[in-house]
N, C-alpha and C positions, 0 to 999 in steps of 0.2 A: 543587557540581553537576558541575563539570569533573572534579574529582578522582574523584568516584563513577563518571562516565562512562568516565574513562580506566581504572578498575579493571575495569569491565564488558568494555571492549575487550580489555584484557590477559587477562581471564579466558577470553575466547572462544578465544585462541590456546593457553592453558594447558590448558583442559579438552578441547579437541578433539584436541590432540596425545596427551592421555592416554588417549583412547578406543581402546585397542588392540583391543578387540573388534570395532572396525569396520575393520580393517586390509584386509579383503577387499572392502569396500564401494565401493571406487573402481572395481570392475569392473561393467560394465553387465550387465543380466540380460535384455536383449532380443536375441532371435535373428533373424538377417537373412540370407537366402541370398547377399547381395552383400557380401563382406567388404572391398570397396575403400573407403578413406577419403580424403578431401581436406581441404585447409586451409579453415576456415570462420570466419566472423565472426557474432557474436551481439550483440544489445543488450538491456540491461535498464534499468528505471527505478525510482528509489526517492527518499526524501526524506533530509535530513541526519541525522535522528534514527532512522532505521529500518535495522537489519540486514535483508538480503533474501536469499531462497534462490533460485539459478538453477539450473534443471534442464537440464543439457547434453545430456540424451537427447531432450528434446522436439523433435519435428519433425526428427530427424536420421535418416539412412539409413547403411547400410554398418556398422552396429554389431552385434557378435557378443558371445557370452558371455565371450570373451577379451579384450574391449576394456579397456584401461587408461587412466586419466586421471592427469595429473601437472601440478602448477603449475611455471611457469617464471619465477623471479625474483619481485621484489616488485611491488606495484601502483605506478602512476605517481604517484598523489598521496597516498600514506600510508594508505589504507584497509587493511583486513585481509581476506584471502582464504584459505579453508581448505576442503578437500573434507570433507564429513561423511557421505558414504556414498551408494552406489548413483547415482553421477553427479551428486550434489547438491552445489553450491558455495555456502558461506556467505560473503557479502560484507558487511563492517561499515564504514560511512564513518569516516574519521579524525575525531578530536574536534574539530578546527577547521574541518571541512567546512561550507560554506554551500551556495550553488548552484553546481554545477561539473560536470565530467565526470572520470571516471577510466577506467583500462584495466587489465584483468587478462589475462595471457598464460598459457594452459595448452597442453598438447599430449595427443594420444591416439594409441594404437597398437592393433592387433588381435593382439597376442601379443608375446612376447620376441623373436621372430626377425622381426618386421615393422618397417618404418620409423615414425618418429614424424611426426605431422601437427599443425601449429599451430591453436590455437583463440584468436581474439582476441575478448574481450568487453568491450564498450564500456558503462561504467556512466554513465547520465545521472541526475544528482542535482538534483531540482527543489526549490525552496524551498517553494512553495505545494502543499500535499498535494492541494487541490482541483483542480490542474491535471494530477493523475495520470490515466493512461488509465482508462476505465471498464471494468474487468475484475475477475475474481475476485481478491482480494488478501487477504493476511494481515499483520497488524500484530504486531510483537513484543510478548509479554507479560512483565510482571515481577511476580513473586509472592514473598510471605514466609512461611516456615513457622516458627512460634514453637518454641523449644526444647522446650516442654511438649506439643507436638502430634505424634501419629504420622503424620498425613496431613492434606492439605488439598484442597479442591475449587476448581479454577480454571476460570473462564468464558472459555476461550480465544477463543471466536467473538464475544464481546461488542464487541470493538473492531475487528474486521476490516471492510474496506471492500469491500462486494459490489456497490456501485453499482446497476446495473439487472439484474445477474445474480442468480439465486436460488441460494443454496448448497443442496447436498443434505446435510442434517444427518446422514442416516444413513450418509454416506460418511466421517465423521470418524474418523480412525485415527492411531495413533502411528507416524510414520515412522522416527524414531531414538529409542531409548530413553535415558534419563538414565544417568550413571554411578553415582551415589551413591543413587539411588532407583529407583522404579518408576512408570511413568505408564500409566494405563488409562482408557479411555473409559466414562464413566457415562452411560447412556442418559437420554432424556427421562422426566421423572417429572410427577406432577401439580403439583409445586411450581416446575417449570421448563419453559420453552418451547423449550429447546435443550439438547443434550448438553453435560455438563462433562467435564473430565479430572481424575482423582484422582490426586495425587501422593503416594506413600507412601515414608517413610524405609526404609532397610534397615540392616543391621549395619554396613555400610561407609560411615558418614557422614563428611562432610567436617568440618574443625575449625570452631569458631565463626567467623562471618564469612565462611565459604566460600560457593560457589554451585554449582549444578547446572544443567544445560541439557538440553532435549530438543526434538524437532521433531515437529510434526504435519502432516497434510495433509487437504484437503477439496476436493471437485470441485463444479462447477456442476451444478445439477439438469438432467437430461436431456442432459448433455454431459460425459461422463467424461474427456474430452480436456483440459478446462479446469481444471487443478489449481492450488490455491493451497497454499503451505508456510508454516508459522508457526514462528517460534523463541520458546521460553519459557524464561526465566531464573528459577530458584528461589533466592531469597536465604536463607541459613542465619544462625543466630547471633542477636544481639540487634537490636532494631529501631532501627537507626542510619541513617546517611546512605546506606546501600546501596540503598535503594529510591528509584526517580525518582518525581517528581510533575510532571505536565504536563498542563495543560487545552488541548484542541483545538477549534478553532472548529466550530460546527454550523450547518447551513443547512436552512431549510424554505420551500418555495414552496406558496402557498395561494391561493384565489380572493379577490378584493377584498371581496366581500360575505358571505364565510363566517364567521358568529359562533359556530360550533360549537367545542367544546373540542379542542385539538390537544395531544397528549402527545408530548413530545420527550425521547428517551433521551440526554441530553446527556453522560452518563458512558460511553456506548458506545465512544467513540473516544479517551477520556482514558487517561493512563498513571498508575497509582498501585498501591499495595499496600493492599488493603481493610483488612487488619489494622491498618494505621497511621492510617487516616483519623479525623479528628475530625468526625463527621457532623453536630454541632450548628453547625459553621461552614461547612457546605455551604449556601450562601445566595446569593440574588440581590442584587448590588451596584447595578446600574443597571436601573431599571424600564423597561419598553417605553413608547413614546409613544402608540401607538395601541391598545394592548390591555392586559390584565391578565395577570400571570405569577405563579406560585407553585410551590413544590417539594412534591410530594405524598409520602405515606407510602412509596412504593415507590422513593423517590429519583429520581424523574423529573420533568421540568419540564412544567407544564401552561400553555399560552397560549390566551387567549380574545380575539378581536377585539372592541372596544367597538361597541355599536350606534349607528347614526344618523351615522356618519362617512362623508364623501365619499372613500373610499379608490379610487385609480385603479391600473389596471395599471402595473407599473414602479415603484411606491413601495416603500419598505423600512421595516422596524422592527428594533430592536436590543435585546437583552437581554444584560447582562453578569453572569456568575456567578462564584463563588469556591470553590475546594476547598482544604482545609487538612489537614495532618498534626497528630498530637497533640503533636509536638515544635515546632510553630509554623511550620513551612515551609508556604508556601502559593502558589497560582498562580491565574490568572484566565482566562477565555475568553469570547468573544462568541458569541451565537446570533443569526444574521441571518435575518429573515423577509422573504421577497420576495412581493409581491402580484402575481399574474398569473392569467389566465384558464386553466382547465384544459385540457389536451390530451384530445380525446375520442378514444378508441381503440375499434376499429380504424378508424372512419370517416375520421379526419383523414388528409390526404396530407402527406408530408414537406415542410417548408418551410425552405429554407436562406436565411438573411438575411446581407446584406452586413456586413463587418466593417472597421473602421479602428483601426490601432494606430500609436502614435507612441512612439519610444524616444529618450532622449538617449544620445549615444555613450558618455559616461563612466559610465553606469549599466549598460552591457553588458560584464560582466566576463569572458565566454567567447565563443566563436565562434558562438553562435546565440541566437535568442529563441524563446520558446514561445507559441504562438497558440491559446487554447482557443476555437476558432471555433464549436464546438457548443453553447456556453453560450446563445446567443440564438436557436438553431434550434429548430423544432418537429417532432417525429416520435414514433412510438409506439415506446418502448424495446424491447419484445419483438420488434418486427418490423425493428428497425434492423440493416442488413447491413454490419458493419465491413469486410468484403472489398470492398464497393463504395463506400467512403469514400476518394476519390481526388482528386489534383490533376489537373484536366482541361486547364488551360492554365498552362504554367510561367511564372514571372517572367522579366522580360527579362533581369535579371542575378541572380546568386546561385542558390540552390536552395531548393525547398519540399519537405519530406519529411513524409508522414503516418506518425505513430507511435501506433497503437492509441487513437485519440481526440483527439490533439493534433497540430497542424501546426507543424513546426519551420522557420523561415526562416533560412537560413544566408547571410549577406552575402558578396559576392565577395572581401572583404578587410577587415582591421580598420580601415582608414582610409576605407572607403566611406561616403559620406553621400548621402542622396537619398531618393526615393520610388519604390516598386515595387508593380505589381499583379499578381495572379494569380487563377485560379478553382479552385473545388473543387466536388465533387459529393457528395450523400448519397443513399442509396436505402433503401427498405424492401423486404422480401421475401427469402426464401432460395431460391427456385426458381431454375433455370439462368438465366432471365432476370428480373430483379427486376421487381415489379409497377409500382412508382412511383419516380421520382428527381427531384430538383431540384438546382440549382446556385447558387452565389453568388460574389460578388467579394470578395477581401481586398486591402486596402491597407496597406502597411507603410512607415513613414517613419522614418528614423534621421537624427537632426540633432545638431549641436553643442550 
């Protein structure tokens, strides 16, 4: 698996350098009457397994049609960074990356006779994908095109993490075309509930075992400024170790007394090449304790709570399933069912609940800890105002920073031990003055 991942990372550099047709794509296409640029800092967040696309134009001012972007040196911790067009930077974590931070240095200028200005991009890599901010996001896709096929359909949106945001399927488009083939969006049909992408071979095909790459983009419904970019790797040649196989955990929250059938699309966020799957071995390994589970003909999991049980809010159930390739490679993942009373929207008011976190110092490998404080809060997702999710009382020592749905606590030093408290606020409503707000206290302890 490591050898395969390394080949994919090496391929990113090789194929992107070969994309000479995109030589002019490092120039921004946004016109702005103010050409002045300054040094800037940006932050992005991803997981160890996921290449991510960073849009350097988003939220920036002073950019003109003559703006140029250029990388400066290598990344701090061995990740790969490469411009792929129109101010889009592709960052791929190093093979050995777990939870860490990395830094990419770029620079930009408004023409050959203008001075360069630095851009510092801080990459936060979190181990738990469920601690990722709740925003429109795209997960990399890996597909395989058999030698006998002229084209394949790829369901690129199936594994993307949209959280509470609704994607606008009609906005799906190809941002960067592949080198060795052609990618085009196939609209929704009677057989599919979301658009696909058709990848077709061209006469300029790579040798057996080669790969191609393209990038798509999609934006949130009713919010064209919230754009997600996805990287798709198409594997050529024989069905060998070139296609990754990885099961990713799924989560379902349901009322304690709800005995209706729940359909869980567990493959939606898994990584695999459909052509290599042994579907007979896609099965449940560990049955749930409080319900019955099975996999239906649509290759989705169905869960039904047993009747007559005294299920209380806060209890959990678990299902473990397996996915397997025809060559014997397999992986497993858990489905976690949490029982909780439903949130009634829009009548419910936001409720921020206190949190307590304890960390052993020897488990903190980096300079901060991530606190998913929203997990036990109650609010109506469509009305949640992320701009009003703020720290209202700072900790006595260290710092607390809100980053798109997660609070980061940064200790004052690597040797600090102790307990600290601070407060945060959540609000609903997008009017100039949010309609309702609530706050809660967070306690963080770091000990030996």
